[in-house]
C-alpha positions in Angstrom: 148.3 28.2 221.6 151.1 28.2 219.1 150.2 27.9 215.4 152.8 25.2 215.1 153.0 21.8 216.7 155.7 21.1 219.2 158.2 18.7 217.9 159.0 15.2 218.9 162.4 13.6 219.3 163.6 11.5 216.3 167.4 11.6 216.7 169.5 11.4 213.5 173.2 11.1 212.8 174.6 11.8 209.4 171.1 11.7 208.0 170.3 8.3 209.7 168.5 7.6 212.9 170.7 7.2 216.0 170.3 3.6 217.2 171.9 1.9 220.2 173.9 -0.6 218.1 175.9 1.8 215.9 179.4 0.7 215.1 180.9 4.2 214.6 180.9 7.5 216.4 178.2 10.0 215.6 179.1 12.8 213.2 175.8 14.7 213.0 172.2 14.1 214.0 169.0 16.1 214.1 165.7 15.8 215.7 162.7 17.1 213.8 159.2 18.3 214.7 156.1 16.9 213.0 154.1 18.6 210.3 151.5 21.1 211.5 148.0 19.6 212.0 146.4 21.3 209.0 148.9 19.8 206.6 148.3 16.3 205.2 149.8 13.6 207.5 151.2 10.4 206.2 150.6 7.5 208.6 153.3 4.9 207.6 157.0 4.7 207.0 156.3 3.8 203.4 154.1 6.8 203.0 156.8 9.0 204.5 159.4 7.7 202.1 157.1 8.3 199.1 156.3 11.8 200.3 160.0 12.6 200.9 160.9 11.4 197.4 158.0 13.3 195.8 158.9 16.4 197.8 162.4 16.4 196.4 161.1 15.9 192.8 158.4 18.5 193.1 160.7 21.0 194.8 163.2 20.7 192.0 160.3 21.2 189.5 159.1 24.2 191.4 162.6 25.8 191.4 162.9 25.2 187.7 159.5 26.8 187.0 160.7 30.0 188.5 163.0 30.5 185.5 160.5 30.0 182.8 157.4 32.0 181.8 154.4 29.9 182.9 151.1 29.5 181.0 148.4 32.1 181.5 146.2 30.9 184.3 142.5 30.0 183.9 139.7 29.9 186.4 140.1 27.1 188.9 137.7 25.5 191.3 140.4 25.3 194.0 140.8 29.1 194.3 138.8 31.8 195.9 139.2 35.5 195.2 138.7 38.6 197.1 140.3 40.3 200.1 140.6 38.9 203.6 138.7 40.5 206.5 140.5 43.8 206.6 140.1 47.6 206.9 141.5 50.3 204.6 143.7 52.8 206.3 145.4 55.9 204.9 149.2 55.9 204.7 151.8 58.5 203.7 152.1 59.1 199.9 155.7 58.5 198.8 157.0 59.6 195.4 159.4 57.5 193.4 160.7 57.7 189.8 157.9 57.7 187.3 154.8 57.5 189.5 153.6 57.8 193.1 153.3 54.9 195.5 149.7 53.8 196.3 148.4 55.9 199.2 145.6 53.7 200.6 146.3 50.3 202.1 144.4 47.3 203.3 145.3 45.6 206.6 145.4 41.8 206.9 145.7 39.8 210.1 145.8 36.1 209.1 148.1 33.0 209.1 150.0 34.3 212.2 151.0 37.5 210.3 149.7 41.0 210.1 150.6 43.4 207.3 149.4 46.2 205.0 149.2 46.0 201.2 148.1 48.6 198.6 144.3 48.9 198.3 144.3 48.4 194.5 145.9 44.9 194.9 143.8 41.7 194.9 144.1 38.6 197.0 143.7 34.9 195.9 143.8 32.1 198.4 144.6 28.6 197.0 142.6 25.8 198.7 145.0 22.9 197.8 148.7 22.6 198.5 151.4 20.0 198.9 152.4 18.7 202.4 155.2 20.8 203.9 154.6 23.6 201.4 151.5 25.8 201.7 150.9 28.8 199.5 148.8 31.0 201.7 147.9 33.8 199.2 148.8 35.5 196.0 148.6 39.3 196.5 149.0 41.8 193.8 147.8 43.1 190.4 148.9 40.1 188.3 147.3 36.7 188.4 148.4 33.7 190.5 147.1 30.2 191.2 148.3 26.8 192.4 148.1 23.9 189.9 147.9 20.6 191.8 147.7 17.0 190.7 147.0 14.1 193.1 149.9 11.6 193.1 149.4 8.8 195.5 149.1 10.1 199.0 150.3 13.6 198.2 149.6 16.5 195.8 152.1 17.7 193.3 151.7 21.5 193.0 153.4 24.4 191.3 152.6 28.1 191.2 151.3 29.6 188.0 151.9 33.4 188.0 151.3 35.7 185.1 152.3 39.4 184.9 151.3 42.0 182.3 153.5 45.1 182.0 153.4 47.2 185.1 152.1 44.4 187.4 153.3 42.9 190.6 152.5 39.6 192.4 153.5 38.6 195.9 153.3 34.9 196.9 153.1 34.3 200.6 153.9 30.7 201.6 154.5 28.7 204.7 156.9 25.7 204.6 157.6 23.0 207.1 160.2 20.3 206.3 162.6 17.9 208.1 165.6 20.1 207.1 164.9 23.3 208.9 166.6 25.0 211.8 166.5 28.5 213.3 167.9 31.5 211.6 171.1 32.3 213.4 172.7 35.7 212.9 176.1 34.2 213.8 175.8 31.2 211.5 175.9 31.7 207.7 175.1 28.0 207.0 171.4 28.8 206.9 171.9 31.2 204.0 171.6 30.2 200.4 173.6 31.7 197.5 173.0 35.4 197.2 171.1 35.6 200.5 171.8 38.1 203.2 170.5 38.4 206.8 167.9 41.0 207.6 165.1 41.6 210.1 161.3 41.3 209.4 158.8 41.8 212.2 161.6 42.1 214.7 162.9 38.6 214.0 165.8 37.2 211.9 165.1 36.7 208.2 167.0 36.3 204.9 166.7 38.4 201.7 167.8 38.0 198.1 166.8 39.5 194.8 167.4 38.9 191.1 166.9 40.8 187.9 167.4 37.7 185.9 164.8 37.5 183.1 162.3 34.6 183.1 161.0 34.6 186.7 157.3 34.6 185.7 158.1 37.3 183.1 159.4 39.6 185.8 162.1 42.2 185.7 162.7 41.9 189.4 162.3 39.0 191.8 162.6 39.6 195.6 162.6 36.8 198.1 162.3 36.9 201.9 162.5 33.9 204.3 161.0 34.7 207.7 161.2 33.1 211.1 158.1 31.3 212.4 158.0 32.1 216.2 158.0 29.1 218.4 158.8 26.7 215.6 162.1 25.4 214.2 161.1 23.7 211.0 158.5 26.2 209.8 159.2 29.2 207.7 157.3 32.0 206.1 158.4 32.9 202.6 157.6 36.1 200.7 158.3 36.0 197.0 157.6 39.2 195.0 157.7 39.4 191.2 157.7 42.8 189.4 157.3 43.6 185.7 158.2 47.0 184.4 157.7 49.8 183.7 157.9 51.6 187.0 159.9 48.9 188.6 161.1 51.3 191.3 157.5 52.2 192.3 156.4 48.5 192.6 159.6 47.7 194.5 158.8 50.4 197.0 155.3 49.1 197.5 156.6 45.6 198.1 159.2 46.9 200.5 156.5 48.8 202.4 154.4 45.6 202.7 157.3 43.6 204.1 158.3 46.5 206.4 154.7 46.4 207.8 154.8 42.7 208.7 154.2 41.9 212.4 153.6 38.5 214.1 150.2 37.9 215.6 150.4 36.6 218.3 153.7 38.3 219.1 156.7 36.0 219.8 157.0 35.1 223.5 159.5 37.3 225.2 161.8 35.3 227.4 163.6 36.7 230.4 167.3 35.8 230.3 167.4 35.5 234.1 165.1 32.5 233.8 167.6 30.7 231.6 169.8 29.0 234.3 166.8 27.4 235.9 165.5 26.1 232.6 169.0 24.7 231.8 169.2 23.0 235.1 165.8 21.4 234.8 166.5 20.2 231.3 169.9 18.7 232.2 168.4 16.9 235.1 165.7 15.3 232.9 168.4 14.3 230.3 170.5 12.6 233.0 167.5 10.8 234.3 166.2 9.6 231.0 169.5 8.8 229.3 172.5 9.0 231.7 174.9 7.6 229.1 173.7 10.0 226.4 176.3 12.9 226.7 178.1 15.0 229.2 175.2 16.5 231.3 176.4 18.6 234.1 174.1 20.0 236.8 173.8 23.5 235.3 175.1 26.1 233.0 178.8 26.9 233.1 182.1 25.0 232.5 182.8 21.8 234.3 185.1 18.7 233.9 183.8 15.2 233.6 184.9 11.7 232.6 182.4 10.0 230.2 182.4 6.3 229.3 179.5 6.3 226.9 178.1 8.6 224.3 174.5 8.3 223.0 174.2 5.0 224.7 177.3 3.5 223.1 180.0 2.5 225.6 183.5 3.7 224.8 186.4 1.4 224.8 188.0 3.5 227.6 186.9 6.5 229.7 187.3 9.9 228.0 188.1 13.0 230.2 186.1 16.0 228.7 185.3 19.6 229.5 181.6 20.5 229.3 180.5 24.1 228.5 176.8 24.7 228.9 175.1 28.0 227.8 171.5 29.0 227.4 170.0 32.0 225.6 166.5 33.1 224.4 165.9 32.9 220.6 162.8 33.4 218.5 160.4 32.5 221.3 162.5 29.5 222.3 165.4 28.7 224.5 168.6 27.7 222.8 170.6 25.3 225.1 174.1 24.6 223.9 176.2 21.7 225.4 179.7 21.7 224.1 182.0 18.8 225.0 185.7 19.0 224.2 188.8 16.9 224.9 192.6 17.5 224.8 195.1 15.5 222.8 196.8 12.4 224.2 199.1 9.8 222.8 196.1 7.7 221.6 193.7 10.5 220.6 193.5 13.8 218.8 191.9 16.9 220.3 188.4 17.6 219.3 184.9 18.7 220.3 181.3 17.8 219.9 178.3 20.2 220.4 174.6 19.6 221.0 172.1 22.3 220.5 168.7 21.9 222.1 165.8 24.3 221.3 163.3 24.4 224.1 159.8 25.8 224.6 159.4 28.6 227.2 158.5 25.8 229.7 161.7 23.8 228.8 160.2 21.1 226.5 162.5 20.0 223.6 161.4 20.9 220.1 164.5 20.4 218.0 168.0 19.1 218.5 171.1 19.0 216.4 174.6 17.8 217.1 177.9 18.2 215.1 181.5 17.7 215.8 184.7 15.6 215.6 184.7 11.8 215.8 184.6 10.8 219.4 187.8 9.0 220.7 187.5 5.4 221.9 184.3 4.8 219.9 184.1 1.0 219.2 185.8 0.1 216.0 187.6 3.4 215.6 
């Protein structure tokens, strides 16, 4: 069973829900999957609104805290210390400037990840976290803890990390939010300032680093965002903070930890030859459930259609379109792309509209997004 819940469909357009009585053509909508079961759930619309506002405020606070030196942590009742169930195993000793890299490692297999870290490092597991943001562990020679304060239906938390000279701290987190999406090696929109694409555990990831002073008194900050197999909204995040001297040695140890990361269970390997069948079945279900939703041909490939309604809204006149359907395996899911385009005419400009559906190996929808030009003949346009 996947460690992440399958998503449900809650279509959005331009940040708003797609309703049947819209008075303008859709520009963008997304469907999100729910929070994982172990995260705090909010049962009402009002609760969700409060949680969303608090999440924005707390996220801004958390980002700001990265650039200041936090207070020295004290003992907390919401932390446990010690190593996870693991075994020490010898590794090759590698020399770097100033000192040697730790030769003994401890193996960890938890949280859907497996990796090795130096045997002299310690592990701290926070027991409290905010919804959508879970710090799984602080791993290293410094000190780290989560400071959390109850605020209504959620917790407001921030990480308190302290480094003495020559120490390192790795914070392993898992995030799940309504503004996710898969890492796409061909689409730079998922990358933040200074981030580049890389691969961790055989799946797409992003990486950035900074030598800007003030990140928990560190001389070097390294950040990886990892894919979460079978999930679109979840991410793993690895944040490493290093304080000199021997920055190169500690950097090498962190790099070795990240290089050792594997997913457990391994991502589902999909056979591309199964894609056309999955596409045909999904398109048939879409036509049956919402025949006026979009251009839904019978299978993958290019076809011509005339549509008179989009997302349940009837156009003022029929629109001839070309449908291009493609399907490909991606991060344990199928990515089904339906691109609808139209030519110029005396009463319309050329344009296109694309829907991406991410499906489980069995063809169930987990996440959808749509972007494109304003649709001609939309009522009121």
